[in-house]
C-alpha positions in Angstrom: 26.1 -43.1 -16.9 25.7 -39.4 -16.4 26.1 -37.1 -19.3 28.0 -33.9 -18.6 26.6 -30.8 -20.1 28.9 -29.2 -22.7 28.8 -25.5 -23.6 27.3 -24.8 -27.1 30.0 -24.1 -29.7 30.3 -20.5 -30.7 29.7 -19.8 -34.4 32.5 -18.2 -36.2 32.0 -14.4 -36.5 29.7 -14.1 -33.5 30.6 -12.3 -30.3 29.4 -13.0 -26.9 28.1 -9.8 -25.3 29.1 -9.1 -21.8 26.1 -9.1 -19.5 26.1 -6.2 -17.1 24.3 -6.5 -13.8 22.2 -3.4 -13.1 23.0 -1.4 -10.0 20.7 -2.2 -7.1 18.1 0.5 -6.4 18.3 1.7 -2.8 15.0 3.1 -1.5 15.4 4.9 1.7 12.3 5.5 3.8 11.5 9.1 4.6 13.0 10.4 7.8 10.6 10.0 10.7 9.3 13.2 12.3 8.4 13.6 16.0 6.4 15.8 18.3 7.0 16.4 22.0 4.0 16.1 24.3 3.4 16.8 28.0 0.9 15.1 30.2 -1.6 17.7 31.6 -4.8 17.5 33.5 -6.5 17.3 30.0 -4.3 14.4 28.8 -1.3 14.4 26.5 -1.0 17.8 24.7 1.8 19.5 22.8 4.4 20.8 25.1 4.6 23.9 23.0 3.3 25.1 19.6 6.7 24.6 18.1 7.0 20.9 19.2 5.8 19.4 15.9 7.5 18.0 12.8 10.8 17.6 14.7 13.9 15.5 13.7 14.9 12.9 16.2 17.8 15.1 17.4 15.7 18.2 17.9 13.0 16.2 19.8 15.7 14.8 22.1 17.1 18.3 22.6 13.7 19.7 23.5 13.0 16.8 25.9 16.3 17.5 27.7 15.5 21.2 27.9 12.1 20.5 29.5 13.8 18.1 31.9 16.3 20.8 32.8 13.4 23.2 33.4 12.1 20.9 36.1 9.3 19.0 34.3 9.1 15.4 35.6 10.2 12.8 33.0 7.0 10.8 33.4 5.1 13.9 32.1 7.0 14.1 28.8 7.2 12.0 25.7 8.2 12.1 22.1 5.9 10.4 19.6 6.0 9.9 15.9 4.3 12.9 14.2 2.1 11.6 11.5 0.5 15.0 10.9 -2.8 13.9 12.3 -4.5 15.6 15.2 -5.7 13.3 17.9 
């Protein structure tokens, strides 16, 4: 025969405190930064000195500008800018 668990009796004069669940902590990763590179005879190099530490939107805009200027799409790329020189 199974015994059912019964709640413990509350002593007179004691109050049950309400347990509050803490708010979850949301950790957002830092925004990725990009650089735009162009393939030259020397290999992949910065397309311009200002093509570093770019937001995704700015990198996309620069890529489109270079494409509109006539640079072949296979000679352009946007890569994550980790701040290291290769």
